[in-house]
Each structure stands twice: as C-alpha cells, then as structure tokens.
Residue, then its C-alpha position, 0 to 999 in steps of 0.5 A: m500499499i502507498l499513500d502519497k500526493l499526487e505531486n509525488a506519483d514519479l516516486y512510484s512509476c517506476i515499479s510498473e509503466n502500467l501504473k506509470k500509466g495510471f500516474d501519466f493520466l492523473k497528472n496530465t487532466n482534468l479531473s475535477a470536468l470529468e464525469i461520472g463512468k469508465y475512461e479508457i487509458d489503455g484499453k482493459t489494462v489500465f483504467a479509471l473509473v469516477s465516482e461521486y458520493d456521498s462518504k458513508a459509515h464504517q458499518d456500511c462500508r466492505l473490506e475488499a480486495h483484489q487479484a489481477y488488478a491494483d488500485i489508485q484511488y485519487i480524491v479528487s475534490g472532498r476526503e473520505a477515511i479508506g481502511f487499510a490491513p495486509l490479507n492476512g487471514q480475514t474471512v471472505t465474506a463474500e466469493y472472488l467475482p473474476e470479472k469484477d475481480i474483487v473479492f469481500f471479507s471481514g476484517e479490522t482495519t486502518q483507517m488512514i485519511v485520503e483528501a483532496g490531492m491524495f492518492a492511495v495504491f493497493f494491491p492484491q496482498d491489500v485488503h481495503r475499505p473505501c468510502m468512510q465519513i470522517d466526521g459523517p457525509e461529505k461528498v466524494k468525486k474520487v478517480v480509480v486508476k485500475v491498473k492492470l499486474 
C-alpha cells in the first residue's frame, strides 16, 4: 500500500509501466471536469472509474481486495477515511468475482484519511475499506485507476 500526494507520483512510476500510465493519466487530465463513468487509458490493462458519492458510515463500507489489478484511488474533491490491512487470513464474506476482480472480507483495519490531491495504491496483498466518512457524510469525487499487474 502507498499513500501520498499526486505531486510525488513520479517516485512510484518505476514500479511498473502500467502504474506509470495510471499516474500520467491522473497528472495530465482535468479530473474536475470528468463526468462519472469509465475511461480507457490502455484498453482493459489500465482504465479509470470516476465516481461521486457521500462518504458512508464504517459499517456500510465493505472490506475488499483484488487479484488481477492494483487500485490507484485518487481523491479529486472532498475527503474520506479508508481502512487498510495486509491480506492475512481475513474471513471471506463473498467469494471472488473474476469478472469484477473483487473479493469481500470481514476484519479490522487501520484507518487513514485521504484528502483532495492525495492517492492510495492498493495491491493484491492489501485489503481496503474505502468510502468511509470522517466526521459525518461528505461529498467525494474520486478517480479509481485500475492497473493490470
């Protein structure tokens, strides 16, 4: 897991060419102007999902992980808490869905606050619980770049 500001993304672009493509998209796109939806960056290898929502109570957010893709979760506006833990024996609550590359778990996490201009990268060995409110519901615009590993 990586947590940082977008201005420091070049420090992590060397991890993989696909991760670099994702960071380049985030740095070179007017994200505030993007409509909700899916944006291809490099076919099914790297693509972005833009969403807007109100952050939710902890119990309304699911703990998840992915196997084929890493997530770059970038906050365009607003802020949210994201729970994080290493994948380490958590109980599976919903089996892996290969078509959506997602599996859900129960378990405890450490919360981190992610604000506008910041990103978190979650790899397959990371479980995460996104979209949590901090001091009550807050409007969030987020871009999640899915990066094929």
